[in-house]
Backbone as CSV, one residue per row, in Angstrom:
resi,resn,N_x,N_y,N_z,CA_x,CA_y,CA_z,C_x,C_y,C_z
1,MET,0.821,-1.191,0.000,0.000,0.000,0.000,0.864,1.254,0.000
2,ILE,1.928,1.257,0.762,2.824,2.411,0.821,3.522,2.608,-0.518
3,VAL,3.907,1.515,-1.156,4.580,1.596,-2.445,3.655,2.235,-3.479
4,LEU,2.379,1.861,-3.485,1.408,2.401,-4.411,1.270,3.908,-4.220
5,VAL,1.165,4.354,-2.990,1.050,5.783,-2.701,2.313,6.517,-3.144
6,ALA,3.482,5.930,-2.914,4.740,6.546,-3.317,4.816,6.672,-4.841
7,CYS,4.395,5.644,-5.554,4.408,5.689,-7.023,3.460,6.756,-7.549
8,MET,2.290,6.873,-6.954,1.325,7.877,-7.375,1.868,9.275,-7.130
9,SER,2.556,9.466,-6.018,3.124,10.774,-5.702,4.218,11.139,-6.691
10,VAL,5.055,10.197,-7.042,6.130,10.444,-7.997,5.539,10.776,-9.366
11,GLY,4.509,10.056,-9.787,3.864,10.323,-11.069,3.261,11.712,-11.131
12,ALA,2.593,12.132,-10.075,2.012,13.469,-10.029,3.107,14.528,-10.035
13,TRP,4.204,14.285,-9.352,5.326,15.224,-9.310,5.936,15.371,-10.698
14,ALA,6.106,14.254,-11.395,6.711,14.283,-12.727,5.842,15.075,-13.703
15,ARG,4.514,14.913,-13.625,3.625,15.651,-14.514,3.660,17.146,-14.226
16,SER,3.858,17.528,-12.981,3.853,18.940,-12.637,5.093,19.654,-13.153
17,GLU,6.090,18.919,-13.593,7.322,19.500,-14.108,7.231,19.834,-15.587
18,ARG,6.050,19.814,-16.155,5.886,20.093,-17.573,5.145,21.401,-17.766
19,LYS,5.522,22.102,-18.819,4.827,23.320,-19.216,4.409,23.149,-20.667
20,SER,3.491,23.984,-21.100,3.107,23.943,-22.510,3.039,25.362,-23.058
21,VAL,3.243,25.450,-24.344,3.168,26.728,-25.039,2.574,26.470,-26.414
22,VAL,1.787,27.422,-26.884,1.216,27.335,-28.226,1.862,28.429,-29.068
23,PHE,2.400,28.008,-30.205,3.039,28.942,-31.128,2.177,29.115,-32.374
24,ASP,2.110,30.343,-32.871,1.612,30.583,-34.218,2.825,30.374,-35.109
25,VAL,2.705,29.508,-36.112,3.838,29.146,-36.956,3.451,29.312,-38.419
26,ASP,4.404,29.757,-39.223,4.155,29.965,-40.655,4.209,28.634,-41.412
27,VAL,3.128,27.866,-41.292,3.024,26.583,-42.002,2.032,26.731,-43.142
28,HIS,2.337,26.069,-44.267,1.499,26.211,-45.457,0.947,24.888,-45.974
29,CYS,1.620,23.783,-45.598,1.227,22.494,-46.168,1.617,21.363,-45.208
30,GLN,1.256,20.151,-45.585,1.592,18.988,-44.765,3.103,18.794,-44.698
31,GLY,3.822,19.223,-45.720,5.276,19.135,-45.708,5.876,19.978,-44.579
32,CYS,5.294,21.155,-44.356,5.744,22.017,-43.249,5.526,21.305,-41.908
33,ILE,4.355,20.690,-41.768,4.026,19.976,-40.533,5.001,18.825,-40.328
34,SER,5.284,18.072,-41.379,6.220,16.947,-41.278,7.605,17.421,-40.860
35,LYS,8.037,18.539,-41.423,9.346,19.105,-41.083,9.409,19.451,-39.591
36,ILE,8.340,20.041,-39.083,8.271,20.401,-37.657,8.281,19.144,-36.798
37,GLU,7.442,18.165,-37.162,7.354,16.932,-36.372,8.685,16.181,-36.351
38,LYS,9.390,16.196,-37.456,10.660,15.459,-37.544,11.806,16.167,-36.827
39,ASN,11.657,17.451,-36.542,12.742,18.199,-35.927,12.441,18.660,-34.504
40,ILE,11.359,19.369,-34.315,11.056,19.958,-33.007,10.751,18.873,-31.978
41,ALA,10.114,17.807,-32.383,9.775,16.723,-31.446,11.011,16.125,-30.791
42,PHE,12.166,16.259,-31.434,13.386,15.652,-30.899,14.317,16.659,-30.235
43,GLU,13.843,17.876,-30.047,14.627,18.860,-29.301,14.675,18.438,-27.827
44,PRO,15.787,18.688,-27.139,15.879,18.329,-25.717,14.740,18.956,-24.909
45,GLY,14.099,18.144,-24.087,13.042,18.622,-23.207,11.643,18.565,-23.781
46,VAL,11.497,18.356,-25.077,10.158,18.302,-25.686,9.523,16.959,-25.348
47,LYS,8.336,17.020,-24.741,7.618,15.815,-24.319,6.459,15.463,-25.237
48,ASP,5.846,16.482,-25.846,4.714,16.244,-26.737,4.618,17.408,-27.702
49,LEU,4.050,17.137,-28.865,3.961,18.127,-29.925,2.670,17.888,-30.682
50,VAL,1.859,18.930,-30.832,0.610,18.810,-31.573,0.559,19.937,-32.594
51,CYS,0.529,19.561,-33.870,0.486,20.529,-34.959,-0.935,20.636,-35.501
52,ASP,-1.345,21.857,-35.829,-2.658,22.090,-36.424,-2.457,22.951,-37.664
53,LEU,-2.514,22.319,-38.828,-2.280,23.023,-40.089,-3.342,24.087,-40.331
54,ASP,-4.601,23.780,-40.070,-5.682,24.734,-40.329,-5.539,25.994,-39.478
55,ALA,-5.203,25.824,-38.208,-5.048,26.961,-37.303,-3.659,27.572,-37.384
56,LYS,-2.730,26.867,-38.056,-1.330,27.293,-38.172,-0.687,27.455,-36.794
57,THR,-0.936,26.444,-35.940,-0.372,26.464,-34.589,0.361,25.166,-34.285
58,VAL,1.276,25.274,-33.315,1.978,24.107,-32.799,1.980,24.233,-31.280
59,LYS,1.434,23.221,-30.616,1.457,23.178,-29.153,2.613,22.273,-28.745
60,VAL,3.464,22.782,-27.870,4.614,22.024,-27.398,4.513,21.872,-25.887
61,VAL,4.588,20.626,-25.421,4.672,20.336,-23.992,6.136,20.012,-23.731
62,TYR,6.712,20.690,-22.730,8.144,20.552,-22.520,8.517,20.536,-21.041
63,ASP,9.726,20.068,-20.774,10.296,20.053,-19.434,11.071,21.352,-19.256
64,PRO,10.614,22.239,-18.359,11.272,23.533,-18.198,12.695,23.448,-17.631
65,LYS,13.071,22.288,-17.126,14.439,22.116,-16.642,15.404,21.894,-17.812
66,LYS,14.861,21.516,-18.985,15.715,21.184,-20.128,15.615,22.180,-21.276
67,THR,14.521,22.947,-21.336,14.367,23.914,-22.420,13.433,25.024,-21.974
68,ASP,13.297,26.022,-22.807,12.371,27.116,-22.538,11.825,27.653,-23.861
69,VAL,10.961,28.635,-23.776,10.296,29.155,-24.976,11.315,29.703,-25.977
70,GLU,12.321,30.413,-25.492,13.321,30.996,-26.391,14.104,29.914,-27.132
71,LYS,14.463,28.843,-26.442,15.189,27.743,-27.092,14.303,27.046,-28.121
72,LEU,13.019,26.912,-27.799,12.090,26.299,-28.756,11.943,27.181,-29.998
73,GLN,11.858,28.490,-29.797,11.761,29.396,-30.943,13.032,29.319,-31.793
74,ALA,14.178,29.179,-31.145,15.442,29.032,-31.889,15.439,27.733,-32.698
75,ALA,14.840,26.684,-32.149,14.748,25.409,-32.871,13.876,25.566,-34.115
76,PHE,12.780,26.319,-34.006,11.948,26.590,-35.176,12.746,27.393,-36.206
77,ALA,13.504,28.358,-35.746,14.302,29.193,-36.654,15.327,28.352,-37.422
78,LYS,15.868,27.309,-36.772,16.837,26.438,-37.445,16.237,25.741,-38.666
79,ILE,14.921,25.534,-38.649,14.261,24.891,-39.794,13.495,25.930,-40.627
80,ASN,13.910,27.190,-40.473,13.348,28.309,-41.250,11.853,28.528,-41.032
81,LYS,11.416,28.370,-39.791,10.024,28.621,-39.422,9.987,29.670,-38.320
82,THR,9.098,30.645,-38.460,8.914,31.659,-37.438,7.848,31.165,-36.469
83,ALA,8.161,31.173,-35.172,7.218,30.723,-34.141,6.996,31.862,-33.149
84,THR,5.763,32.347,-33.103,5.390,33.434,-32.202,4.477,32.864,-31.124
85,VAL,4.744,33.204,-29.877,3.927,32.683,-28.777,2.514,33.227,-28.903
86,ARG,1.560,32.322,-28.858,0.147,32.684,-28.912,-0.295,33.110,-27.513
87,THR,-1.058,34.177,-27.412,-1.527,34.656,-26.119,-2.627,33.752,-25.577
88,GLU,-2.909,33.884,-24.287,-3.974,33.097,-23.655,-5.316,33.353,-24.338
89,ALA,-5.602,34.599,-24.672,-6.881,34.940,-25.301,-7.003,34.273,-26.665
90,GLU,-5.920,34.268,-27.447,-5.946,33.626,-28.761,-6.139,32.121,-28.619
91,SER,-5.478,31.514,-27.634,-5.602,30.076,-27.416,-7.016,29.710,-26.982
92,ALA,-7.617,30.529,-26.129,-8.976,30.252,-25.654,-9.965,30.310,-26.806
93,THR,-9.772,31.253,-27.715,-10.652,31.367,-28.883,-10.514,30.150,-29.777
94,GLN,-9.279,29.672,-29.961,-9.044,28.510,-30.817,-9.652,27.254,-30.216
95,ASP,-9.648,27.139,-28.881,-10.129,25.937,-28.221,-11.647,25.808,-28.240
96,LYS,-12.367,26.881,-28.566,-13.825,26.810,-28.618,-14.247,25.971,-29.813
97,VAL,-15.126,25.029,-29.568,-15.601,24.125,-30.613,-16.941,24.640,-31.118
98,PRO,-17.096,24.791,-32.437,-18.385,25.228,-32.975,-19.504,24.274,-32.563
99,GLU,-20.695,24.807,-32.389,-21.840,24.005,-31.948,-22.040,22.758,-32.801
100,GLN,-21.917,22.878,-34.128,-22.171,21.737,-34.998,-21.148,20.625,-34.807
101,ASP,-19.976,20.922,-34.243,-18.944,19.914,-34.046,-18.967,19.289,-32.655
102,LYS,-19.800,19.820,-31.756,-19.787,19.339,-30.380,-20.364,17.945,-30.233
103,GLU,-21.404,17.628,-30.981,-22.041,16.341,-30.799,-22.454,15.757,-32.136
104,VAL,-22.034,14.534,-32.392,-22.405,13.826,-33.614,-22.922,12.457,-33.185
105,ASN,-24.179,12.183,-33.500,-24.804,10.917,-33.116,-24.664,10.635,-31.622
106,GLY,-24.822,11.688,-30.809,-24.760,11.504,-29.370,-23.355,11.352,-28.815
107,LYS,-22.339,11.503,-29.683,-20.966,11.376,-29.232,-20.241,12.695,-29.473
108,ILE,-19.291,12.985,-28.616,-18.518,14.210,-28.754,-17.495,14.035,-29.860
109,GLY,-17.325,15.080,-30.666,-16.290,15.045,-31.713,-16.911,14.991,-33.090
110,ALA,-16.217,15.612,-34.029,-16.740,15.681,-35.386,-16.511,14.393,-36.164
111,SER,-15.466,13.647,-35.842,-15.205,12.407,-36.571,-15.482,11.230,-35.652
112,VAL,-16.602,10.590,-35.884,-17.024,9.472,-35.044,-17.067,8.213,-35.893
113,GLN,-16.426,7.163,-35.406,-16.463,5.891,-36.123,-17.599,5.057,-35.579
114,GLU,-18.385,4.529,-36.451,-19.527,3.696,-36.040,-19.098,2.255,-35.922
């Protein structure tokens, strides 16, 4: 029982050591997205990467002990991409789901497999 509690505490501690940032990035096609995924995902400290071609954004989850926003922007610059930090207000607007996409056949999400 003590071991289980200790493992849960360590897991929660490890998750709290992560930060995320959303960048507006000059992407034009799937090739741009592939270039980002093949390079930025392997930068030191990057834990997760989510690219959105339609919104022209890249969300990066990272370990702040190993990298920071400036280093991530420099990594984008190395692959000739400009990455500007998206503000909280811009991110909140992007996260809003249109009414027609909220529910499909009683399930959440626009793409539902039957």
